[in-house]
C-alpha positions as CSV (number, residue, x, y, z in Angstrom):
1,M,29.2,154.5,71.3
2,V,30.9,151.5,72.7
3,A,29.2,148.0,72.2
4,K,29.6,145.1,74.6
5,S,31.2,141.7,73.5
6,C,31.6,138.7,75.5
7,T,34.8,136.8,75.0
8,L,35.9,133.7,77.0
9,N,38.9,134.5,79.4
10,P,40.9,131.4,79.7
11,N,42.9,132.6,82.8
12,Q,39.3,133.1,84.6
13,G,37.5,130.3,83.0
14,A,34.3,132.8,82.7
15,L,33.0,135.1,80.2
16,N,34.4,138.5,80.0
17,M,33.0,141.6,78.9
18,Q,35.5,143.6,76.5
19,D,34.6,147.0,75.0
20,I,34.7,147.4,71.5
21,P,34.1,150.6,69.7
22,T,30.8,150.4,67.5
23,S,32.6,151.4,64.5
24,W,34.8,148.4,64.8
25,L,31.5,146.6,65.5
26,I,30.0,147.7,62.4
27,L,33.4,146.8,60.3
28,G,33.5,143.4,61.7
29,L,29.8,142.9,60.4
30,I,30.4,144.7,57.2
31,G,33.3,142.3,56.7
32,Q,31.4,139.3,57.7
33,A,28.6,140.3,55.2
34,L,30.9,140.7,52.5
35,F,32.7,137.3,52.9
36,S,28.9,136.0,53.4
37,M,27.7,137.3,50.0
38,R,30.5,135.0,48.1
39,F,28.5,131.9,48.9
40,L,24.8,133.7,47.8
41,I,26.7,134.7,44.4
42,Q,28.1,131.7,43.8
43,W,24.8,129.4,44.6
44,I,22.8,131.6,42.2
45,Y,25.4,131.7,39.7
46,S,25.5,127.8,39.9
47,E,21.6,127.7,39.7
48,K,21.5,129.9,36.6
49,H,23.9,127.6,34.8
50,K,22.6,124.2,36.0
51,K,26.2,123.6,37.3
52,S,28.6,124.2,40.3
53,I,30.5,127.3,39.1
54,I,32.7,130.1,40.8
55,P,32.1,133.2,39.3
56,H,34.6,136.3,39.1
57,A,32.5,138.3,41.9
58,F,33.2,135.2,44.5
59,W,36.9,136.3,44.7
60,Y,36.4,139.9,44.8
61,F,34.0,139.3,48.0
62,S,36.4,137.2,49.2
63,L,39.2,139.6,49.0
64,A,37.2,142.6,50.2
65,G,35.2,140.2,53.2
66,G,38.9,139.0,54.2
67,L,40.6,142.0,54.2
68,T,37.8,143.9,56.3
69,L,37.9,140.8,58.3
70,L,41.5,140.8,59.0
71,S,41.1,144.4,59.8
72,Y,38.9,143.5,62.8
73,A,41.1,140.5,63.7
74,I,43.9,142.9,64.1
75,L,42.1,145.5,66.3
76,R,40.9,142.5,68.5
77,Q,44.2,141.1,68.6
78,D,43.3,137.7,67.8
79,P,45.8,135.8,66.3
80,V,43.9,132.8,65.3
81,F,41.6,134.9,63.3
82,I,44.4,136.9,62.2
83,I,46.1,134.1,60.7
84,G,43.0,132.5,59.1
85,Q,41.9,135.4,57.5
86,G,45.5,136.4,56.3
87,M,46.2,133.1,55.0
88,G,43.1,133.4,52.9
89,L,44.1,136.2,50.9
90,F,47.1,134.5,49.5
91,V,44.3,132.3,47.9
92,Y,41.9,135.0,46.8
93,I,44.5,137.3,45.4
94,R,46.5,134.6,43.5
95,N,42.9,133.2,41.9
96,L,42.3,136.9,40.8
97,M,45.8,136.9,39.2
98,L,45.3,133.9,37.6
99,I,41.8,135.4,36.1
100,R,43.4,138.4,35.1
101,K,46.6,135.9,33.2
102,E,43.6,134.0,31.4
103,H,42.0,137.2,30.1
104,T,44.8,139.1,29.0
105,G,46.3,135.8,27.3
106,S,49.6,136.1,29.0
107,T,51.3,132.8,29.9
């Protein structure tokens, strides 16, 4: 099964239909859902503690969503999307490294 998506074709100045395998479309949607969950988690956690806090789960969902969306962006061969998701991964990984360092007591 193949889903159709509309993309803007700068050479034609109009929308051009492009085939996307359904499995990849589902992967992209899962990635977006994971990435979006981080905001919901942060909001609920902050409301519970009555102050703005970023829980560890925020970074794990960021990493999982970012990796999944990067895979989808590579399939789509979208350099803007690839750079955006790729750069974000460094931030997510670094924050998880800092959290791990804090929990192990390393300096």
